[in-house]
C-alpha positions in Angstrom: 16.5 25.9 -44.2 17.6 22.8 -42.3 21.0 21.4 -42.6 21.7 17.9 -41.5 25.0 16.3 -41.0 25.3 13.0 -42.8 27.3 10.2 -41.3 28.4 7.0 -42.9 29.1 4.4 -40.3 31.2 1.5 -41.3 31.5 -1.4 -39.0 34.9 -3.0 -39.5 34.7 -6.7 -39.1 37.9 -8.4 -38.0 39.0 -12.0 -38.2 38.2 -14.0 -35.1 40.8 -14.7 -32.4 42.1 -18.2 -31.9 39.8 -20.8 -30.3 40.5 -21.5 -26.6 41.1 -24.8 -24.9 40.7 -27.8 -27.2 39.6 -30.7 -25.0 39.1 -34.4 -25.6 35.7 -35.4 -24.2 36.1 -39.1 -25.1 38.6 -41.3 -27.0 38.2 -44.7 -28.4 40.6 -46.9 -30.4 39.6 -45.3 -33.8 37.9 -42.0 -32.9 38.1 -39.0 -30.6 35.5 -36.5 -29.6 36.8 -33.0 -29.2 35.3 -29.7 -28.0 36.7 -26.2 -27.8 36.0 -22.8 -26.4 34.9 -20.3 -29.0 37.1 -17.3 -29.5 36.5 -14.2 -27.5 36.0 -12.0 -30.6 34.2 -8.8 -31.2 32.7 -10.2 -34.5 30.6 -13.3 -34.8 32.2 -16.6 -35.8 30.6 -18.4 -38.8 32.3 -21.7 -38.1 35.5 -23.7 -37.8 37.9 -25.5 -40.1 39.4 -28.6 -38.6 42.5 -30.6 -39.8 44.4 -33.3 -38.1 47.6 -35.4 -38.7 49.1 -38.6 -37.3 52.2 -37.7 -35.3 53.1 -40.8 -33.3 52.1 -44.4 -34.4 51.5 -47.0 -31.7 52.8 -44.4 -29.1 56.4 -45.4 -30.0 57.1 -44.4 -33.6 57.3 -40.8 -34.6 55.8 -40.0 -38.0 58.2 -38.2 -40.2 56.6 -35.5 -42.4 53.0 -36.0 -41.3 50.3 -35.2 -43.7 47.4 -33.0 -42.7 43.9 -34.4 -43.3 40.9 -32.1 -43.6 38.1 -33.0 -41.4 36.1 -30.1 -42.9 33.9 -27.2 -41.7 31.7 -27.3 -38.6 29.4 -24.6 -37.3 29.4 -25.8 -33.7 32.1 -26.2 -31.1 32.5 -30.0 -31.2 33.5 -32.7 -33.6 34.1 -36.5 -33.7 37.1 -37.5 -35.8 36.8 -41.1 -36.9 38.9 -43.6 -38.8 42.0 -43.1 -36.7 44.8 -45.6 -35.9 44.5 -47.2 -32.4 46.9 -46.3 -29.6 48.4 -43.3 -31.6 48.8 -39.6 -31.2 47.4 -36.9 -33.5 47.7 -33.2 -33.7 44.4 -31.4 -34.3 44.3 -27.9 -35.8 41.2 -25.6 -35.5 40.7 -22.3 -37.2 37.7 -20.0 -36.5 36.4 -18.1 -39.5 34.0 -15.2 -40.3 33.3 -12.9 -43.2 36.5 -11.0 -42.6 38.7 -14.1 -42.9 40.3 -16.8 -40.8 41.6 -16.5 -37.3 44.8 -17.9 -35.9 45.2 -21.6 -35.8 45.0 -23.4 -32.5 46.6 -26.8 -32.0 46.2 -29.7 -29.5 47.5 -33.2 -29.2 45.0 -36.1 -28.9 45.5 -39.8 -28.2 43.4 -42.7 -29.4 42.8 -45.7 -27.1 44.2 -49.2 -27.5 42.2 -51.6 -29.7 40.2 -54.0 -27.6 40.6 -51.9 -24.4 37.8 -50.1 -22.7 
């Protein structure tokens, strides 16, 4: 008679860590291109949720109670946010996600260029 030990192995998936370094690769008057470093997580990332909000209009007027706008979901590590106000500052928020849930939100400030300037 043979006796075998039965093992059930559960792999516990955890939420991803926060993304690293959000960088602006280019900025124009009405759009910014951003990239970020994927989180150093044990479990694979399925994608990223991106939101942004206007925080400073014309670089001289603080926006009270800014409203977050959803850019949406991307599966890569870059995005181009369009339709922005020239010569203004925005906060960008990125959250990595996987089957276990959402990671911690990362935030960065980005600036748009002046209209008509290159």
